[in-house]
C-alpha positions in Angstrom: 95.2 98.0 136.5 94.4 99.5 133.1 94.4 97.0 130.3 97.1 97.6 127.6 96.1 99.3 124.3 97.8 96.5 122.4 98.5 93.0 123.7 100.0 90.0 121.8 99.6 86.7 123.7 101.5 83.6 122.6 101.3 84.6 118.9 102.4 82.2 116.2 102.7 83.2 112.6 102.9 80.6 109.8 103.9 81.3 106.2 102.5 79.2 103.3 100.9 77.0 105.9 104.2 75.2 106.7 106.9 77.7 107.8 106.6 79.1 111.3 108.2 82.5 111.5 107.1 83.7 114.9 106.6 81.5 117.9 104.9 82.3 121.2 105.4 86.0 121.0 103.8 88.0 123.9 104.2 91.7 124.4 102.2 94.6 125.7 101.9 98.3 124.7 100.2 100.6 127.2 98.3 103.7 126.1 100.7 106.6 125.5 103.8 104.5 125.6 106.7 104.2 123.1 107.6 100.5 123.0 110.7 99.3 121.1 110.9 95.8 119.5 114.6 95.2 118.8 116.3 92.5 116.7 118.5 91.8 113.8 117.4 91.0 110.3 115.3 87.8 110.2 114.5 87.9 113.9 110.7 88.2 113.2 110.1 91.9 114.0 108.5 92.8 110.7 106.3 89.7 110.8 105.2 90.6 114.3 104.3 94.1 113.1 102.3 92.7 110.1 100.4 90.5 112.5 99.2 93.7 114.1 98.6 95.7 111.0 96.8 93.0 109.0 99.3 92.8 106.1 100.2 89.2 106.7 97.8 88.0 104.1 99.7 89.7 101.3 102.5 87.2 102.0 100.3 84.1 102.3 100.8 84.1 106.1 98.4 83.9 109.0 98.3 84.1 112.8 97.8 80.4 113.5 97.9 80.5 117.3 97.5 83.0 120.1 95.8 86.4 120.0 96.3 90.0 119.0 94.1 92.3 121.1 93.6 96.0 120.4 91.6 98.0 122.8 90.3 94.8 124.3 89.1 93.4 120.9 90.7 90.5 118.9 92.1 91.7 115.6 94.3 88.8 114.4 93.9 88.0 110.7 91.6 91.0 110.1 92.2 92.8 106.7 94.4 95.9 106.7 91.5 98.3 106.0 89.6 97.0 109.1 92.7 97.4 111.2 93.3 101.0 109.9 89.6 101.9 110.6 90.2 100.9 114.3 92.9 103.6 114.7 96.2 101.8 113.8 98.5 103.2 111.1 101.6 101.6 109.7 104.9 103.3 108.6 106.3 100.4 106.5 109.9 99.4 106.1 109.9 99.8 102.3 107.6 101.3 99.7 106.9 104.2 102.1 105.5 106.7 99.6 103.9 107.1 96.2 106.9 108.3 94.1 104.8 109.9 91.3 102.7 112.0 93.7 103.8 115.2 95.3 104.5 115.5 99.0 101.1 117.2 99.5 99.3 114.5 97.5 101.0 111.7 99.4 99.7 113.2 102.7 96.1 112.8 101.7 96.4 109.8 99.4 95.1 107.3 102.0 92.5 109.6 103.5 91.4 112.2 100.9 89.3 114.1 103.3 92.1 114.4 105.9 93.7 117.7 104.6 93.4 119.2 108.1 95.2 116.4 109.8 97.8 116.4 107.0 98.9 119.8 108.3 100.4 118.0 111.2 103.1 116.7 109.0 104.2 120.2 108.2 104.2 121.1 111.9 106.4 118.2 113.0 108.5 118.2 109.8 108.7 121.8 108.5 111.0 120.7 105.7 108.0 118.9 104.1 106.2 122.3 103.8 109.0 123.6 101.7 108.8 120.5 99.5 105.1 120.1 99.3 105.0 120.5 95.5 107.9 118.1 94.9 107.3 114.6 93.7 108.1 112.1 96.4 110.4 110.1 94.1 112.9 113.0 94.2 113.1 113.1 98.0 116.1 111.9 100.0 115.7 108.8 102.2 115.2 111.0 105.4 112.6 113.1 103.7 110.7 110.0 102.5 110.7 108.8 106.1 109.3 112.1 107.3 106.6 111.9 104.6 105.7 108.4 105.5 105.3 109.3 109.2 103.3 112.4 108.2 101.0 110.4 105.9 100.4 108.0 108.8 99.5 110.9 111.1 97.0 112.1 108.5 95.0 108.9 109.2 94.5 110.1 112.8 95.9 107.0 114.5 95.7 106.1 118.1 98.5 103.5 117.6 101.4 104.2 115.2 103.5 101.2 114.0 106.9 102.2 112.7 109.0 99.6 110.9 112.8 100.3 110.8 113.0 104.0 111.4 116.8 104.1 110.8 117.1 101.9 107.8 119.7 103.4 105.4 119.7 106.8 107.0 122.6 108.9 108.4 122.9 109.0 112.2 121.9 112.7 112.5 118.8 112.1 110.5 117.8 109.1 112.5 118.3 111.1 115.8 116.1 113.9 114.5 113.4 111.4 113.4 113.5 109.7 116.8 113.1 113.0 118.6 110.1 113.8 116.3 108.5 110.5 117.3 108.8 111.3 120.9 107.3 114.8 120.3 104.4 113.2 118.4 103.7 111.0 121.4 104.0 113.8 123.9 101.9 116.4 121.9 99.3 114.1 120.4 99.2 111.2 122.8 99.8 108.7 120.0 101.0 105.3 121.2 104.0 104.0 119.3 105.3 100.5 118.6 108.8 100.9 117.0 110.5 98.0 115.3 114.2 98.8 115.1 117.7 97.4 114.7 119.4 100.5 116.1 119.1 99.8 119.8 120.7 102.9 121.2 118.3 105.2 119.2 115.3 103.1 120.0 116.1 102.8 123.7 116.8 106.5 123.9 113.1 107.3 123.3 111.3 104.1 124.5 109.4 103.5 127.8 109.9 99.7 127.4 111.7 97.4 125.2 111.6 93.8 123.9 114.5 91.9 122.3 113.6 89.3 119.6 115.7 86.5 118.3 114.7 83.7 115.9 111.0 84.4 116.1 110.9 84.6 119.9 111.1 87.3 122.6 114.3 86.6 124.6 114.3 89.6 126.9 112.3 92.6 127.9 112.6 95.4 130.3 113.0 99.2 130.8 115.5 100.9 128.5 117.9 101.3 131.5 117.8 97.5 132.2 118.3 96.5 128.6 121.1 99.1 128.0 122.9 97.9 131.1 122.4 94.2 130.6 125.8 92.6 130.2 124.8 90.0 127.6 122.8 92.5 125.5 125.6 95.2 125.6 128.4 92.8 124.8 126.9 90.4 122.3 123.6 91.7 121.1 124.1 95.5 120.9 127.7 95.0 119.7 129.3 97.0 122.5 131.7 94.3 123.6 134.9 92.8 122.3 135.3 90.3 119.5 132.8 89.0 117.0 129.1 90.1 117.3 126.9 87.2 118.3 123.3 86.8 119.2 121.8 87.0 122.7 120.7 83.3 122.3 124.3 82.2 121.3 125.9 83.8 124.4 123.3 82.4 126.8 123.9 78.9 125.4 127.7 79.4 125.6 127.6 80.5 129.2 125.3 77.6 130.2 127.7 75.2 128.6 130.6 76.7 130.5 128.7 76.5 133.8 127.6 72.9 133.3 130.7 71.4 131.7 133.5 73.9 132.2 
């Protein structure tokens, strides 16, 4: 069996040496896959992504247990520039672009000699070609997201980490971006780990998904399994009746009814 391109094994992340934000997280991303990591705000998704990308140190956090393996090599607690040099690029949740630089300048800001690869951004996002001379600070939210993905592609990644693709964007824009991610995987063979709250969009393009709650993985499976799972549909994905609750809450509630009801 081929080893996964990325594998997290029982990863624990601690902030300020005292606060444990991620506990025992294990997940795998095979070469050429799109894997979705789903969860609400505060679930630990972004922290998990930072454990892979190397940006934990900026928040006084570290992987304190477990391992992060990329292409068979441990990368936990390595600095971001070392992670990037190995072929991993991050599209962050916020501060996606340099607002005072033009679109064209943003595409080569991280890799000045990558003008050839920057052309990929115009191929996947033709609108950026029309806006190449515009300062990024004047772009719409969707255009900034396109630019952030394009700038990451200019780094020539083997693994693309995307944090909250849909945040603050209109549904039609999100759907277009999701389709572009799938096209990037299909055409370039780039492996993608997508952190997302919008489960229907993420599961629509993913090969495998994980659900995260309170710093732990509580469920994983194929998109079909997750989308059809009664607890996930009703209580986690908000497709049932009544108040939206977490997956952990409903499992505890059902156990209580079975044992004491």
